[in-house]
Every structure is written in C-alpha cells, then in structure tokens.
N, C-alpha and C positions, 0 to 999 in steps of 0.2 A: 671483929664484933660489929653488930649492927649500929651501935652508937658512934663508931668511928667513921662511918661512911658520910661523905659530903656530896650532895647532889647539886649540880649546877645546871641551869636551864636558861633559855632565852624566852622572853615574852613574845608569844606569837603575834600579838597586836602590833609590836614594833614601837617605834618612837615617832610620833606625828608632830609635824610643825604646826604652829597656830595659823589659822586662816581667818581672813576677814569675811564676814557674812553681811548680806544686805537683803532686806525684805522685798518680795515681789509685789506686795500690795500693803497698804496701811493696815495696821491691826484694828479690828472692830472694837468699838468702845463697849459694846454689850452684845450678847448672843440672843437676848430675849426678842422674840418676834422675827428673827432672821431666818432666811431660807438657806439651809446648809445641805449640800448633797453629800451622800456617803456612797462612794462608788467602789464596789468590791469585784476584784478579778482573781480567779484561781480557786484554790481549795477553801471551803468555808470553815476553817479551823478556829482561829481566835476571833474572827470577825463576827461570829454569832453572839458570843458573850459581850464583845465590844459594842455592838449595835444596841443590845439590851441596856448596857451600862450607860451609854451616851444618852439614850432616850430617858432613862431613869434620872440621871444627873442633870439633864437639861430639858425639862418638860416643856418649856416655853419656846423651844426652837421648832421651826417647821422643817422636820427632817424629810428629805427625799432620798429614798434608797434605790440604787441601781446595782444589779448583780449580774454577773456572768461567771459560770464555773468552767470556762474554757481558757484558752491562752490569749485570746484577743481582748485587750482592755476595753472597758466600758467608756465610751466617750459622751460628753455632754453635747447636746445639740446647740446650735447657735442661739436659739431662743432661751435655752436653759442657762447658757453662759451669760446672757444679758440679765437674767432675773436672779441668778444665784448670788448670795452674799458670801458664800464660802464653799470649800470642797475638801473632803477627806478622801484621798485616793488610797485604797488598801489593795496591795498585791501580795498574795500568799501562795506559796508553793510547798 
C-alpha cells in the first residue's frame, strides 16, 4: 500500500561548514544623498523590477544605472570608482 512506503533522500545542498566573513569596506551609516551604482550584466529579468523597487524604496539615493545585456560585465571607470559611495553588481543569466 502507498502508506507503507518510506522515501529517503539526501539534501542536494549538502552540509556546509561555518565560515568567517569580513567586510570589504565599512558599512554606510545612511544611504540618503549617497551615489550608488547599479551595474547590470546579462538578461534583464529580475533587474527591471529590482531597479524600480530600489528607486521607490530609496528615493534620496543618487542612483547611477549601468547596463549591458551581453556577457562582458559593466565596469566602473576610475573616476566613477573614486566618486561612488556604493555598488550593486547584478549578473543574471
């Protein structure tokens, strides 16, 4: 009978060991008035609603959007790296 069957499976995610993380830069105290780059590479699937949501939720951020729908990532220029307060790098395939 179907009730008598027992199914066993392995979790495909496996068991991961805890790791230590460290920040690459200090966390910003506020996003208001900051210049944040949103760099999008690949297919524009979730990035279209994400861009709209970020702009709606954080209207006081000076958003700079860079897009390419190819395989080569969009890179910030040296001048952009000097002036940027933050970067969101989105790669979608």
